[in-house]
Each structure stands twice: as C-alpha cells, then as structure tokens.
C-alpha atoms as a printed R data frame, in Angstrom:
   type eleno elety resid chain resno      x      y       z
1  ATOM     1    CA   MET     A     1  2.252 69.458   0.724
2  ATOM     2    CA   SER     A     2  1.145 67.100  -2.005
3  ATOM     3    CA   THR     A     3  3.568 64.678  -3.800
4  ATOM     4    CA   ARG     A     4  3.090 66.758  -7.030
5  ATOM     5    CA   ALA     A     5  3.987 69.869  -5.342
6  ATOM     6    CA   ARG     A     6  7.119 68.279  -3.984
7  ATOM     7    CA   SER     A     7  8.070 66.971  -7.345
8  ATOM     8    CA   ALA     A     8  7.629 70.353  -8.751
9  ATOM     9    CA   ARG     A     9  9.869 71.985  -6.084
10 ATOM    10    CA   ARG     A    10 12.486 69.176  -6.806
11 ATOM    11    CA   LEU     A    11 12.247 69.870 -10.686
12 ATOM    12    CA   ALA     A    12 12.828 73.455 -10.073
13 ATOM    13    CA   SER     A    13 15.840 72.808  -7.947
14 ATOM    14    CA   LEU     A    14 17.241 70.219 -10.461
15 ATOM    15    CA   LEU     A    15 16.843 72.675 -13.306
16 ATOM    16    CA   ALA     A    16 18.334 75.535 -11.415
17 ATOM    17    CA   VAL     A    17 21.460 73.568 -10.482
18 ATOM    18    CA   ARG     A    18 21.920 72.056 -14.014
19 ATOM    19    CA   THR     A    19 21.300 75.289 -15.900
20 ATOM    20    CA   GLY     A    20 22.751 77.791 -13.402
21 ATOM    21    CA   VAL     A    21 19.646 80.108 -13.463
22 ATOM    22    CA   HIS     A    22 16.851 80.593 -10.974
23 ATOM    23    CA   VAL     A    23 13.886 78.370 -11.921
24 ATOM    24    CA   VAL     A    24 10.488 78.318 -10.464
25 ATOM    25    CA   VAL     A    25  7.881 75.656 -11.127
26 ATOM    26    CA   ARG     A    26  4.549 76.818 -10.109
27 ATOM    27    CA   TYR     A    27  0.818 75.671 -10.457
28 ATOM    28    CA   ASP     A    28 -1.442 77.910 -12.664
29 ATOM    29    CA   ARG     A    29 -4.846 77.549 -11.150
30 ATOM    30    CA   LEU     A    30 -6.524 79.092 -14.133
31 ATOM    31    CA   LEU     A    31 -4.740 76.704 -16.683
32 ATOM    32    CA   ARG     A    32 -4.757 73.848 -14.131
33 ATOM    33    CA   ARG     A    33 -1.127 72.975 -15.141
34 ATOM    34    CA   TYR     A    34  2.236 73.468 -13.824
35 ATOM    35    CA   GLN     A    35  4.532 76.292 -15.468
36 ATOM    36    CA   VAL     A    36  8.228 76.415 -15.527
37 ATOM    37    CA   VAL     A    37  9.517 79.986 -15.340
38 ATOM    38    CA   TRP     A    38 13.039 81.389 -15.639
39 ATOM    39    CA   ILE     A    39 15.017 84.349 -16.761
40 ATOM    40    CA   ASP     A    40 17.653 84.327 -19.377
41 ATOM    41    CA   GLY     A    41 19.868 81.218 -19.542
42 ATOM    42    CA   PRO     A    42 18.933 78.293 -21.748
43 ATOM    43    CA   ASP     A    43 16.174 78.267 -24.180
44 ATOM    44    CA   GLU     A    44 12.967 76.266 -23.914
45 ATOM    45    CA   ALA     A    45 14.418 73.261 -25.928
46 ATOM    46    CA   GLN     A    46 17.445 73.064 -23.566
47 ATOM    47    CA   MET     A    47 15.495 73.352 -20.473
48 ATOM    48    CA   ARG     A    48 13.097 70.579 -21.723
49 ATOM    49    CA   THR     A    49 16.138 68.386 -22.453
50 ATOM    50    CA   VAL     A    50 17.361 68.874 -18.964
51 ATOM    51    CA   ALA     A    51 14.032 68.132 -17.473
52 ATOM    52    CA   MET     A    52 13.712 64.953 -19.502
53 ATOM    53    CA   ALA     A    53 17.031 63.757 -18.342
54 ATOM    54    CA   ASN     A    54 15.773 63.958 -14.770
55 ATOM    55    CA   ALA     A    55 12.277 62.692 -15.414
56 ATOM    56    CA   THR     A    56 12.752 59.580 -13.194
57 ATOM    57    CA   VAL     A    57 13.563 61.880 -10.236
58 ATOM    58    CA   VAL     A    58 10.179 63.740 -10.496
59 ATOM    59    CA   PRO     A    59  7.709 60.909 -11.341
60 ATOM    60    CA   ASP     A    60  4.669 62.826 -10.158
61 ATOM    61    CA   ILE     A    61  5.033 65.522 -12.704
62 ATOM    62    CA   ASP     A    62  4.011 64.803 -16.414
63 ATOM    63    CA   LEU     A    63  6.751 66.696 -18.176
64 ATOM    64    CA   GLY     A    64  4.718 66.750 -21.359
65 ATOM    65    CA   GLU     A    65  1.936 68.766 -19.770
66 ATOM    66    CA   LEU     A    66  4.322 71.574 -18.450
67 ATOM    67    CA   LEU     A    67  4.075 75.049 -19.700
68 ATOM    68    CA   TRP     A    68  7.431 76.709 -20.352
69 ATOM    69    CA   HIS     A    69  8.089 80.511 -20.074
70 ATOM    70    CA   ARG     A    70 11.561 82.144 -20.406
71 ATOM    71    CA   SER     A    71 11.889 85.836 -20.008
72 ATOM    72    CA   VAL     A    72 14.888 87.808 -21.260
73 ATOM    73    CA   SER     A    73 16.249 90.682 -19.195
C-alpha cells in the first residue's frame, strides 16, 4: 500500500472519529483525485475544517485537491 493510500485511510478514520459519521476516502481513477464520501452528518465546510485541523497527520494527501461528496439519507 502506498503512503498516499495509507494517509487516505488515516484521514477517513480521523474524520469519522471527529464527526461521528462513517467516512470513506477513495481514489477516483477517472478524475485521478481522492474523494471524501459520507452520509448525513456535517456539511462540506465543517468536514473540510476538521480535515484541515488534522493536516499534519496526513502529509501525503493534498487536502486542497480532495473532492467532497455528502449524501443525505
């Protein structure tokens, strides 16, 4: 597993713990970017804030390049 993939998994775990919702960070091969996906919970701005607060823990992921997708059940 690459260091970026490990950082993506770590980011997903951190976001899930901090927000209380299930979060997946996956690589979109067509777009060639990582995507953060979750259902309900915080909006995109809140999720970005949590991610930025933990940026030093996931140095191999460029948080500015992430795609964010929140679904509502």
